[in-house]
ZABADREN-798695 format. One record per residue: x, y negated, z negated of N, C-alpha, C, O in turn. Coordinates in steps of 0.2 Angstrom, whole numbers. Each point is the difference from the previous one (the first is absolute). Layout:
residues N
[r [X Y Z] [X Y Z] [X Y Z] [X Y Z]]
...
***
This chain:
residues 335
[r [4 6 0] [-4 -6 0] [4 -6 0] [5 -1 -4]]
[r [-6 -4 9] [4 -6 0] [-2 -5 -6] [-5 1 -3]]
[r [9 -6 2] [-2 -5 -5] [-6 -3 2] [-5 -2 -4]]
[r [4 0 11] [-7 -3 2] [-5 4 -2] [-6 -2 -2]]
[r [6 9 4] [-5 4 -2] [-2 1 -7] [-6 0 -2]]
[r [11 -1 -3] [-1 0 -7] [-4 -7 -2] [-4 1 -4]]
[r [6 -6 7] [-3 -6 -1] [-7 0 2] [-5 -3 -3]]
[r [3 6 9] [-6 0 2] [-5 5 -4] [-5 -1 -2]]
[r [9 6 -1] [-4 4 -5] [-1 -3 -6] [-6 0 -3]]
[r [10 -4 1] [-1 -5 -6] [-6 -4 1] [-4 -1 -5]]
[r [4 -2 11] [-6 -5 1] [-6 4 -1] [-5 -2 -3]]
[r [4 8 6] [-6 4 0] [-2 2 -7] [-6 0 -2]]
[r [11 1 -2] [-1 2 -7] [-2 -5 -5] [-3 1 -5]]
[r [6 -7 6] [0 -6 -5] [-4 -6 2] [-3 -3 -4]]
[r [2 2 11] [-4 -6 1] [-7 0 0] [-3 6 0]]
[r [0 -11 0] [-8 -1 -1] [-3 4 6] [3 0 6]]
[r [-9 2 -6] [-4 3 6] [-1 -6 5] [-1 2 6]]
[r [2 -8 -8] [-1 -6 4] [6 -2 4] [0 -5 4]]
[r [6 8 -6] [6 -3 2] [1 3 8] [-3 4 2]]
[r [7 -8 1] [2 2 7] [6 5 0] [6 -3 -2]]
[r [-6 9 4] [6 4 -1] [4 -1 7] [-2 -1 5]]
[r [9 1 -6] [4 -1 5] [0 6 5] [1 -1 6]]
[r [-3 7 -8] [-1 5 4] [-6 0 4] [-1 4 5]]
[r [-4 -8 -7] [-6 -1 4] [0 -6 4] [-6 -2 2]]
[r [11 -1 0] [0 -6 4] [-3 1 6] [1 5 3]]
[r [-4 -10 0] [-2 0 7] [5 0 5] [-1 0 6]]
[r [7 -2 -8] [6 1 4] [2 -6 3] [-2 -6 -1]]
[r [7 6 6] [3 -5 4] [-2 0 7] [-2 5 3]]
[r [3 -11 0] [-2 0 7] [5 4 4] [-2 3 5]]
[r [8 -2 -7] [5 5 3] [2 5 -5] [4 -2 -5]]
[r [-6 8 6] [2 5 -5] [7 1 -1] [4 -1 5]]
[r [-2 2 -11] [7 1 -2] [1 6 -4] [-5 2 -3]]
[r [11 1 3] [1 6 -5] [0 -2 -7] [2 -5 -2]]
[r [-5 9 -2] [0 -1 -8] [7 -1 -2] [5 3 2]]
[r [-4 -7 -7] [6 -1 -4] [1 5 -6] [-5 1 -3]]
[r [11 2 2] [1 5 -5] [-1 -4 -7] [-1 4 -5]]
[r [3 -10 5] [1 -4 -7] [-6 -4 -2] [-2 0 -5]]
[r [-1 -3 10] [-5 -5 -1] [-7 1 3] [-1 4 5]]
[r [-4 -6 -9] [-7 1 3] [-1 -5 5] [4 -5 1]]
[r [-9 5 3] [-2 -5 6] [0 -7 -3] [3 -4 3]]
[r [-6 3 -9] [-1 -7 -2] [7 -3 -3] [1 -6 1]]
[r [3 11 -3] [7 -2 -3] [4 -2 7] [4 -5 -1]]
[r [-5 8 6] [4 -2 6] [-3 -6 3] [4 -4 2]]
[r [-10 2 -3] [-3 -6 2] [3 -6 -4] [2 -5 3]]
[r [-2 6 -9] [3 -5 -5] [7 -1 2] [2 -6 1]]
[r [2 11 1] [7 -1 1] [1 -4 7] [4 -4 1]]
[r [-8 6 4] [0 -3 6] [-1 -8 0] [3 -4 3]]
[r [-8 3 -7] [-2 -8 -2] [6 -3 -3] [2 -5 2]]
[r [1 8 -7] [5 -3 -4] [6 -2 4] [4 -5 -1]]
[r [-2 10 6] [6 -1 4] [-1 -4 7] [4 -1 4]]
[r [-11 -2 -3] [-1 -3 6] [2 -8 0] [1 -2 -6]]
[r [0 -1 11] [2 -7 1] [-5 -4 -3] [2 -5 -4]]
[r [-8 6 5] [-6 -4 -2] [0 -1 -8] [-1 -5 -2]]
[r [3 11 -1] [0 0 -7] [5 -5 -3] [-1 -4 -5]]
[r [7 4 8] [6 -4 -2] [-2 -7 1] [3 -4 -4]]
[r [-6 2 9] [-2 -7 2] [-5 -3 -5] [0 -6 -1]]
[r [-3 10 -3] [-5 -2 -5] [4 -5 -5] [-3 -4 -3]]
[r [9 5 2] [4 -4 -5] [0 -7 2] [2 -4 -4]]
[r [-2 3 10] [0 -7 3] [-6 -3 2] [0 -5 4]]
[r [-6 8 -7] [-7 -3 2] [-3 -3 -6] [0 3 -5]]
[r [-3 -9 6] [-4 -3 -6] [-5 4 -3] [-4 4 4]]
[r [3 -4 -10] [-6 3 -3] [-5 -6 -1] [-5 0 3]]
[r [7 -5 -7] [-5 -6 -1] [4 -6 1] [-1 -5 3]]
[r [7 4 -7] [4 -6 0] [5 0 6] [4 4 1]]
[r [-4 -9 3] [4 -1 6] [7 -3 -2] [0 -5 -4]]
[r [5 9 6] [7 -2 -2] [1 -2 -8] [2 -5 -1]]
[r [-4 10 -3] [0 -2 -7] [7 -1 -3] [5 3 2]]
[r [-4 -9 -6] [6 -1 -3] [0 3 -7] [-1 -2 -5]]
[r [4 8 6] [0 5 -6] [1 7 1] [-2 2 6]]
[r [5 2 -10] [1 7 1] [-5 4 -1] [0 6 2]]
[r [-6 -8 -6] [-4 4 -3] [-7 0 3] [-5 4 -2]]
[r [4 -7 8] [-6 0 3] [-1 6 5] [5 2 2]]
[r [-11 0 -2] [-1 6 4] [1 -1 8] [-2 -6 2]]
[r [4 11 1] [0 0 7] [-5 6 3] [-3 3 -5]]
[r [2 -3 11] [-4 6 2] [3 7 -2] [-4 4 -1]]
[r [10 -4 1] [3 7 -2] [-1 1 -8] [-3 5 -1]]
[r [4 -10 -3] [-2 1 -7] [-7 1 -2] [-2 4 -4]]
[r [-2 -7 8] [-7 1 0] [-2 7 2] [-4 4 -4]]
[r [7 -1 9] [-1 7 2] [2 5 -5] [-3 5 -2]]
[r [9 -7 -2] [2 5 -5] [-5 0 -6] [-1 5 -3]]
[r [-1 -11 1] [-5 0 -5] [-7 3 2] [-3 4 -5]]
[r [1 -5 11] [-6 4 2] [1 8 -1] [-4 3 -2]]
[r [10 -1 5] [2 7 -1] [0 2 -7] [-2 6 -1]]
[r [5 -9 -3] [0 2 -7] [-7 1 -3] [-2 5 -3]]
[r [-3 -10 4] [-6 0 -2] [-4 6 3] [-4 4 -4]]
[r [5 -3 10] [-4 5 4] [3 7 -3] [-4 5 0]]
[r [10 -4 -1] [3 6 -3] [-3 1 -7] [-2 6 -1]]
[r [2 -11 -3] [-3 1 -7] [-7 2 1] [-2 5 -4]]
[r [-2 -8 8] [-7 2 1] [-1 7 2] [-4 4 -3]]
[r [8 -2 8] [-1 7 3] [2 5 -5] [-3 5 0]]
[r [9 -6 -4] [2 5 -4] [-5 1 -6] [-1 5 -2]]
[r [-2 -11 0] [-5 1 -6] [-6 4 2] [-3 3 -3]]
[r [1 -4 10] [-6 3 2] [1 7 4] [-4 3 2]]
[r [10 -1 -3] [2 6 3] [-1 1 8] [-2 5 2]]
[r [4 -11 1] [-1 0 7] [7 1 3] [5 1 -4]]
[r [-4 -2 10] [7 2 3] [4 -7 0] [-1 -4 4]]
[r [5 4 -8] [5 -6 -2] [4 -1 7] [1 -6 1]]
[r [1 11 2] [5 -1 6] [-4 -4 5] [2 -4 4]]
[r [-9 6 -3] [-4 -3 6] [-1 -7 -2] [1 -5 4]]
[r [-3 3 -11] [-1 -7 -2] [7 -4 1] [-1 -6 2]]
[r [6 9 -3] [7 -4 0] [1 -1 7] [2 -6 2]]
[r [-3 10 3] [2 -1 7] [-5 -5 3] [2 -5 3]]
[r [-8 5 -5] [-5 -5 3] [2 -7 -3] [0 -5 4]]
[r [2 5 -11] [1 -7 -3] [7 -3 3] [0 -6 1]]
[r [5 10 1] [6 -2 2] [-1 -3 7] [4 -4 3]]
[r [-9 7 1] [-1 -2 7] [-5 -5 1] [-1 -3 6]]
[r [-3 1 -11] [-6 -4 1] [1 -7 3] [-5 -3 3]]
[r [11 0 -5] [1 -7 3] [5 0 5] [3 -6 1]]
[r [-1 11 2] [5 0 5] [-1 -5 6] [5 -2 3]]
[r [-11 1 -2] [-2 -4 6] [-1 -8 -2] [-3 -4 4]]
[r [4 3 -10] [-1 -7 -2] [5 -5 4] [5 2 2]]
[r [-7 -8 -1] [3 -5 3] [5 -4 -4] [0 1 -6]]
[r [5 -5 9] [4 -4 -4] [-5 -6 -3] [-5 -1 3]]
[r [7 -2 -8] [-3 -5 -4] [-7 2 -3] [-4 -4 -1]]
[r [3 11 0] [-5 2 -4] [-7 -1 4] [0 1 6]]
[r [-5 -3 -10] [-7 0 3] [0 -7 4] [-5 0 4]]
[r [9 -5 -5] [0 -5 5] [2 2 7] [-3 -2 4]]
[r [8 6 -4] [2 3 7] [-6 4 3] [-1 0 6]]
[r [-2 4 -11] [-5 4 3] [-6 -4 2] [-3 2 6]]
[r [1 -7 -9] [-5 -5 2] [2 -3 7] [-5 0 4]]
[r [11 -2 -3] [2 -3 6] [-1 5 6] [-3 -2 5]]
[r [6 8 -6] [-1 5 5] [-8 2 1] [-2 1 6]]
[r [-1 -1 -11] [-8 2 1] [-3 -5 4] [-5 2 4]]
[r [7 -9 -4] [-3 -5 4] [3 0 7] [-4 -3 5]]
[r [9 6 -4] [4 -1 7] [-2 7 4] [-2 -1 6]]
[r [2 6 -9] [0 7 4] [-7 1 2] [-5 0 -5]]
[r [3 2 11] [-6 2 2] [-2 6 -4] [3 5 0]]
[r [-9 -5 -3] [-3 5 -4] [3 0 -7] [-3 4 -4]]
[r [7 -9 2] [2 -1 -7] [6 4 -2] [2 5 4]]
[r [0 -6 -10] [5 4 -3] [-1 2 -7] [-2 -5 -4]]
[r [3 11 2] [-1 2 -7] [7 4 -1] [1 5 3]]
[r [2 -6 -9] [6 3 -1] [-1 8 -2] [4 4 1]]
[r [-10 -3 -3] [-1 8 -2] [0 4 7] [2 5 0]]
[r [-5 -8 5] [0 3 6] [7 0 3] [2 5 3]]
[r [1 -10 -3] [7 -1 2] [5 5 -3] [4 3 3]]
[r [-6 -2 -10] [4 5 -4] [0 7 3] [5 4 1]]
[r [-11 -2 1] [-1 7 3] [3 0 7] [3 5 2]]
[r [-3 -11 2] [3 0 6] [8 1 0] [3 3 4]]
[r [-1 -6 -10] [8 0 -1] [2 8 0] [5 2 3]]
[r [-9 2 -7] [2 7 -2] [-2 4 6] [3 5 1]]
[r [-8 -7 3] [-2 4 6] [4 -1 6] [1 4 4]]
[r [1 -11 -3] [2 -2 7] [7 -3 -1] [5 2 4]]
[r [-4 -7 -8] [6 -4 0] [6 2 -2] [6 -1 2]]
[r [-6 5 -8] [6 3 -3] [3 5 5] [-3 3 4]]
[r [9 -1 -6] [4 5 3] [0 0 8] [-1 5 3]]
[r [3 -11 -1] [1 -1 7] [-6 1 4] [0 1 6]]
[r [-6 -3 -9] [-6 1 4] [-4 7 -1] [-6 1 2]]
[r [9 3 -5] [-3 7 -2] [-4 0 -6] [-4 5 -1]]
[r [5 -10 -3] [-4 0 -7] [3 5 -5] [5 3 2]]
[r [-7 -3 -8] [2 4 -5] [-3 7 0] [2 5 -3]]
[r [-7 -4 7] [-4 6 1] [-2 3 -7] [2 5 -2]]
[r [-6 -10 -2] [-2 2 -7] [-6 4 1] [-4 1 5]]
[r [2 2 -11] [-6 4 -1] [-6 -5 1] [0 -6 -1]]
[r [-6 9 3] [-6 -3 0] [-2 -4 -6] [-2 -6 0]]
[r [3 9 -6] [-2 -2 -6] [3 -7 -2] [-2 -4 -3]]
[r [9 4 4] [4 -6 -1] [-2 -5 5] [-1 -6 -3]]
[r [0 7 9] [-2 -5 5] [-7 -3 -2] [-1 -6 0]]
[r [-3 10 -2] [-7 -2 -2] [1 -5 -6] [-4 -5 0]]
[r [7 7 -5] [1 -4 -6] [3 -6 1] [-1 -5 -3]]
[r [6 5 8] [4 -7 1] [-5 -5 3] [0 -5 -2]]
[r [-4 8 7] [-4 -5 4] [-6 -2 -5] [-2 -6 1]]
[r [0 10 -5] [-6 -2 -4] [2 -2 -7] [-5 1 -5]]
[r [11 -3 3] [2 -2 -6] [-4 -7 -2] [0 -1 -6]]
[r [-3 -2 11] [-4 -6 -2] [-5 0 6] [0 4 4]]
[r [-5 -9 -5] [-6 0 4] [-6 4 -2] [1 3 -6]]
[r [-6 -3 10] [-6 3 -2] [-1 7 0] [-3 4 -4]]
[r [7 -1 8] [0 7 1] [5 4 -5] [6 -2 0]]
[r [-8 6 -4] [4 3 -5] [4 6 3] [-2 3 5]]
[r [8 -1 -7] [4 6 2] [-4 6 -1] [-5 0 -4]]
[r [6 5 8] [-3 6 0] [3 5 -6] [-3 5 -1]]
[r [8 -7 -2] [2 4 -6] [0 -4 -6] [0 -6 0]]
[r [0 10 -6] [0 -4 -6] [6 -3 -2] [1 -5 -3]]
[r [5 8 6] [6 -3 -1] [1 -7 4] [3 -4 -3]]
[r [-6 4 9] [-1 -6 3] [-4 -6 -4] [2 -5 0]]
[r [-7 8 -3] [-4 -5 -4] [4 -2 -6] [-1 -6 -2]]
[r [5 10 -1] [5 -2 -5] [4 -6 2] [1 -5 -3]]
[r [2 5 9] [4 -5 3] [-4 -6 1] [2 -6 -1]]
[r [-8 7 4] [-5 -6 1] [-1 -4 -7] [1 -6 0]]
[r [-2 9 -5] [0 -3 -7] [6 -2 -2] [1 -6 -3]]
[r [5 10 4] [6 -2 -3] [3 -7 3] [3 -4 -3]]
[r [-5 3 10] [2 -6 3] [-3 -6 -3] [3 -5 -1]]
[r [-10 5 -1] [-3 -5 -3] [3 -1 -7] [1 -6 -2]]
[r [0 11 -2] [2 0 -7] [7 -4 0] [2 -4 -4]]
[r [2 6 9] [7 -2 0] [0 -8 3] [3 -4 -4]]
[r [-6 3 9] [1 -7 3] [-4 -5 -5] [3 -6 -1]]
[r [-8 7 -1] [-4 -5 -5] [5 -1 -6] [1 -6 -1]]
[r [1 11 -2] [4 -1 -6] [7 -3 1] [2 -5 -3]]
[r [2 7 9] [6 -2 1] [0 -7 3] [5 -4 -1]]
[r [-10 2 4] [-1 -7 3] [-1 -5 -5] [2 -5 0]]
[r [-6 8 -6] [-1 -5 -5] [7 -1 -4] [1 -6 -2]]
[r [2 11 1] [7 0 -3] [5 -5 4] [3 -4 -3]]
[r [-3 5 10] [4 -5 4] [-3 -7 0] [4 -5 -1]]
[r [-10 4 0] [-3 -7 0] [1 -3 -6] [2 -6 0]]
[r [-2 10 -6] [2 -3 -6] [8 -2 0] [2 -5 -3]]
[r [2 9 6] [7 -1 0] [1 -6 4] [5 -4 -1]]
[r [-9 3 7] [2 -6 4] [-3 -6 -3] [1 -6 3]]
[r [-5 6 -8] [-4 -6 -2] [-6 -2 3] [-3 -5 -1]]
[r [1 9 6] [-6 -1 4] [-6 1 -5] [-5 -3 1]]
[r [5 8 -6] [-5 1 -5] [3 -1 -7] [6 1 -1]]
[r [-10 -2 -4] [1 0 -7] [-4 6 -3] [-6 1 2]]
[r [9 2 -7] [-4 5 -4] [-7 -2 -2] [-5 4 1]]
[r [4 -10 -3] [-6 -2 -3] [-5 -1 6] [-6 -1 -2]]
[r [8 1 8] [-5 -1 6] [-3 6 2] [-5 0 3]]
[r [8 6 -5] [-3 6 2] [-7 1 -2] [-1 -2 -6]]
[r [-3 6 9] [-7 0 -2] [-1 4 -7] [3 6 0]]
[r [-6 -9 -5] [0 2 -7] [-3 7 0] [2 4 -4]]
[r [-8 -3 7] [-4 6 -1] [4 6 3] [1 5 -3]]
[r [2 -6 9] [4 5 3] [6 2 -4] [2 6 -1]]
[r [1 -11 -2] [6 1 -4] [-1 4 -6] [3 4 -2]]
[r [-9 -6 -1] [-2 4 -6] [-1 7 1] [2 4 -4]]
[r [-5 -3 10] [-2 7 1] [6 4 3] [1 6 -2]]
[r [4 -9 5] [5 4 3] [7 -1 -4] [4 5 1]]
[r [-3 -10 -4] [6 -1 -4] [4 -6 1] [-1 -3 5]]
[r [5 1 -10] [3 -7 0] [7 1 4] [2 -6 3]]
[r [1 11 -1] [6 1 3] [-1 4 6] [-5 3 2]]
[r [10 -4 3] [0 4 6] [0 7 -1] [-4 4 3]]
[r [8 -1 -8] [0 7 -1] [-7 2 -3] [-2 6 2]]
[r [-1 -10 -6] [-6 2 -3] [-5 1 5] [-4 4 0]]
[r [4 -9 5] [-6 0 5] [1 6 5] [-5 3 1]]
[r [11 -2 1] [1 6 4] [-2 6 -4] [-3 5 3]]
[r [5 -4 -9] [-2 6 -4] [-7 1 0] [-3 5 0]]
[r [-1 -11 -2] [-7 1 -1] [-3 2 7] [-5 4 0]]
[r [7 -7 6] [-3 2 6] [1 8 2] [-4 3 2]]
[r [11 -1 -3] [1 7 1] [-4 5 -4] [-3 4 2]]
[r [3 -6 -9] [-4 4 -5] [-7 1 2] [-3 5 0]]
[r [0 -11 3] [-7 0 1] [-1 4 6] [-5 4 0]]
[r [9 -4 5] [-1 4 6] [0 8 -2] [-4 4 2]]
[r [9 -3 -6] [1 7 -2] [-6 3 -4] [-3 5 1]]
[r [1 -9 -6] [-6 2 -4] [-6 1 5] [-4 4 -1]]
[r [3 -9 5] [-6 0 5] [0 6 5] [-5 1 3]]
[r [11 1 -1] [1 4 6] [2 8 -2] [0 4 5]]
[r [1 -3 -11] [3 7 -2] [-5 5 2] [-6 0 -1]]
[r [8 5 5] [-4 6 2] [-6 -2 4] [-6 3 0]]
[r [7 -8 4] [-6 -3 5] [3 0 7] [6 0 1]]
[r [-11 0 4] [3 -1 7] [-1 -7 2] [-1 -2 5]]
[r [3 -3 -10] [0 -7 1] [5 -3 -4] [1 2 -6]]
[r [3 -7 9] [5 -4 -4] [-3 -7 -1] [0 -3 5]]
[r [-1 1 -11] [-3 -7 -1] [1 -2 -7] [1 4 -5]]
[r [-1 -11 4] [1 -3 -7] [-7 0 -3] [-5 1 3]]
[r [5 -1 -9] [-6 -2 -4] [-3 -6 2] [4 -5 1]]
[r [-11 4 -1] [-3 -6 3] [3 -7 -4] [1 -5 4]]
[r [-1 5 -10] [2 -6 -4] [7 -2 2] [2 -6 0]]
[r [3 11 0] [7 -1 2] [0 -3 7] [4 -4 2]]
[r [-7 8 3] [-1 -3 7] [-2 -7 0] [3 -4 4]]
[r [-8 2 -7] [-3 -6 0] [5 -5 -3] [1 -6 3]]
[r [3 8 -8] [5 -5 -2] [6 -1 5] [3 -5 1]]
[r [-1 11 2] [5 -1 5] [-3 -4 6] [4 -4 2]]
[r [-10 4 0] [-3 -4 5] [0 -7 -2] [1 -5 4]]
[r [-2 4 -10] [0 -7 -3] [7 -3 1] [1 -6 2]]
[r [4 10 -4] [7 -2 1] [2 -1 7] [3 -5 2]]
[r [-6 9 3] [2 0 7] [-3 -7 3] [3 -3 4]]
[r [-10 2 -6] [-3 -6 2] [4 -7 -2] [1 -4 4]]
[r [1 5 -10] [4 -6 -3] [7 -1 4] [2 -5 1]]
[r [1 11 0] [6 -1 4] [-1 -2 7] [4 -4 3]]
[r [-9 6 0] [-2 -3 7] [-1 -8 0] [2 -3 4]]
[r [-5 1 -9] [-2 -7 -1] [7 -4 -2] [0 -6 3]]
[r [4 9 -7] [5 -4 -3] [7 1 4] [4 -4 0]]
[r [-3 10 2] [7 2 3] [-1 2 7] [4 -3 4]]
[r [-8 8 -2] [0 2 7] [-2 -5 5] [1 0 6]]
[r [-5 -5 -8] [-3 -5 4] [6 -5 2] [0 -3 6]]
[r [5 3 -10] [7 -3 2] [-1 -7 1] [4 -3 3]]
[r [-9 -1 -7] [0 -7 0] [7 -3 -2] [2 -5 2]]
[r [1 9 -7] [6 -2 -3] [6 0 4] [5 -2 -1]]
[r [-6 6 7] [6 1 4] [-3 -1 8] [3 4 4]]
[r [-8 -8 -3] [-3 -1 6] [5 -1 6] [0 2 5]]
[r [5 -7 -7] [5 -2 5] [4 5 2] [2 1 6]]
[r [0 4 -11] [5 5 2] [-4 5 4] [3 3 5]]
[r [-9 -2 -6] [-4 5 4] [-1 -2 7] [0 4 5]]
[r [-1 -11 -4] [-1 -3 6] [7 2 4] [0 1 6]]
[r [5 -2 -9] [7 1 3] [1 7 2] [2 1 6]]
[r [-4 4 -10] [1 7 2] [-5 2 5] [2 3 5]]
[r [-8 -6 -5] [-5 2 6] [3 -3 6] [-1 3 6]]
[r [4 -9 -6] [2 -3 6] [6 4 3] [0 1 6]]
[r [4 2 -11] [6 4 3] [-3 6 3] [2 2 6]]
[r [-7 1 -9] [-3 6 3] [-3 -1 7] [1 3 5]]
[r [-5 -9 -5] [-4 -2 6] [5 -1 6] [-1 2 6]]
[r [7 -6 -8] [5 -2 5] [3 7 3] [2 0 6]]
[r [0 4 -10] [3 6 2] [-4 4 4] [2 3 6]]
[r [-8 -2 -7] [-5 4 4] [-1 -4 7] [1 4 5]]
[r [-1 -10 -5] [-1 -4 6] [6 1 4] [-1 1 6]]
[r [7 -2 -9] [6 1 4] [1 7 4] [1 0 6]]
[r [-2 5 -10] [0 7 3] [-5 2 4] [1 4 5]]
[r [-7 -7 -5] [-5 1 4] [2 -3 7] [-2 3 5]]
[r [5 -9 -5] [2 -3 6] [7 3 3] [1 0 6]]
[r [3 3 -11] [6 3 2] [1 7 -2] [5 1 -4]]
[r [-9 3 6] [0 7 -3] [6 4 2] [2 5 -3]]
[r [2 -8 8] [6 4 2] [5 -1 -5] [5 3 0]]
[r [-6 -8 -5] [5 -1 -5] [-1 5 -7] [3 0 -5]]
[r [-8 4 6] [-2 5 -6] [6 5 0] [2 2 6]]
[r [-1 1 -11] [5 6 0] [-3 5 4] [-6 1 1]]
[r [10 4 1] [-2 5 5] [-6 4 -2] [-4 2 3]]
[r [4 0 -10] [-5 5 -2] [-7 -4 0] [-5 3 1]]
[r [5 -10 -2] [-6 -3 1] [-2 -2 7] [-6 0 2]]
[r [11 0 2] [-2 -1 8] [-3 7 2] [-5 -1 4]]
[r [7 6 -7] [-4 7 2] [-7 0 -2] [-4 2 3]]
[r [3 -5 -9] [-7 0 -3] [-4 -5 5] [-6 1 1]]
[r [9 -6 1] [-3 -5 4] [-2 3 7] [-6 -1 2]]
[r [10 5 1] [-2 4 6] [-6 5 -1] [-4 1 4]]
[r [4 2 -10] [-5 5 -2] [-7 -3 -2] [-5 2 2]]
[r [6 -7 -6] [-6 -3 -4] [-1 -7 1] [-5 -3 -3]]
[r [9 -1 7] [-1 -7 1] [5 -4 -4] [2 2 -5]]
[r [-1 -8 8] [5 -5 -3] [-3 -2 -7] [5 0 -5]]
[r [-11 -1 4] [-2 -3 -7] [1 5 -5] [2 -1 -6]]
[r [-3 8 7] [1 5 -4] [7 0 -2] [2 1 -6]]
[r [3 -1 11] [7 0 -2] [2 -6 -4] [4 1 -5]]
[r [-6 -7 7] [2 -6 -4] [-3 1 -7] [4 -2 -5]]
[r [-10 4 4] [-3 1 -7] [4 5 -4] [2 -2 -6]]
[r [0 7 9] [4 5 -4] [7 -3 -2] [2 1 -5]]
[r [1 -4 10] [7 -3 -1] [0 -5 -6] [4 0 -4]]
[r [-9 -5 5] [0 -5 -5] [-2 2 -7] [2 -2 -5]]
[r [-7 7 5] [-2 3 -7] [5 4 -3] [0 0 -6]]
[r [5 3 9] [5 3 -3] [5 -4 -3] [4 3 -4]]
[r [-3 -9 6] [5 -5 -3] [0 -1 -7] [-5 0 -3]]
[r [11 0 0] [0 -3 -7] [0 -7 0] [0 -4 5]]
[r [-2 1 -11] [0 -8 0] [6 -3 3] [0 -4 4]]
[r [6 6 -6] [6 -3 2] [2 1 7] [2 -4 4]]
[r [-4 10 -1] [1 1 7] [-5 -4 4] [2 -3 6]]
[r [-8 2 -8] [-5 -4 4] [3 -8 0] [-1 -3 5]]
[r [3 1 -11] [3 -7 0] [6 0 4] [1 -5 4]]
[r [4 9 -4] [6 0 4] [-2 0 8] [3 -3 3]]
[r [-8 8 -2] [-2 0 7] [-3 -7 3] [1 -2 5]]
[r [-5 -1 -10] [-3 -6 2] [5 -5 1] [0 -4 5]]
[r [5 3 -9] [5 -4 0] [4 1 7] [2 -5 3]]
[r [0 11 -2] [3 1 6] [-3 -2 7] [3 -2 4]]
[r [-10 3 -4] [-4 -2 6] [-2 -7 0] [-1 -2 6]]
[r [0 -1 -11] [-3 -7 0] [4 -6 -3] [-1 -5 1]]
[r [7 7 -5] [3 -6 -3] [7 0 3] [4 5 0]]
[r [-2 -10 4] [7 -1 3] [5 1 -6] [0 -2 -5]]
[r [6 6 7] [5 0 -5] [4 -6 -1] [0 -5 4]]
[r [2 4 -10] [4 -6 -2] [7 1 1] [3 4 -3]]
[r [0 -9 6] [7 1 2] [4 -6 -4] [-1 -6 1]]
[r [6 8 -6] [4 -5 -3] [4 -4 4] [3 3 5]]
[r [-2 -9 -6] [5 -4 4] [-3 -4 6] [3 -4 3]]
[r [-10 6 -2] [-3 -4 6] [-1 -7 -2] [-2 -2 -5]]
[r [4 -3 10] [-1 -7 -1] [6 -3 -4] [0 -6 -1]]
***
């Protein structure tokens, strides 16, 4: 018996009847031989961890654009926090922790530079709109690995695409990631906003704070415990209604005070301008796209290729490219 087979046997013997077994996966678009060491979902996690899009997350904004400080979240640290929460939920509910981990690590691979400001810019430019959750699935199915994609299992791809939005994932592990994303970003965005001076502790909604906790750790713990209590031995993953209402109160508050970005409107206009100009330039000059995106243009049209290229950029690379295309170089000694 291989190590993988032992792990699959452990899943069958120990996981909840509602868990997704790696041996029961719906499979990959291109079948591959089983691995002796790892289950299918462990292989997916490793493929995501080692891909270029995952490494680029460290250079993409979470909320604060070009933060002056070492402790603000990036899209990568957000992903790691979502992964931790999703694993905790899955482990407590006896679901497949490897599947939850793989989905969480891949859920934001398609995010744009400059966070949601960049996403909003592309959404208004691209015909048919732009959603990072859909782009994340496209990254793992099409864009990675020289155009071959990562060839992930169906369950991981479904969870990545439906980690947000109205349609829920088809696995309970994906539902854990859906909740973990909200638990993570609401709480760490509050933490970053307090650190930046955008918010003060006394401004946070009193009722929600009384229910959830006074500190970042207390609030995360309250939400996780609520999900576990409410979902144990059930075919549904959900928070208790009163905790969910408190979370939604915090979320509404954050949209009004932070995510609306009134406090950083000028910076958002600048980033949206950069995205708009980059898309416009490459739409007019598609021959200047890298070869892999030229091939996408031939297959799926110029706009699709330009969208893929701009969406994949880190903040720094987008700014550098904008400077190279639109700002004349400065030469010392002229005049």
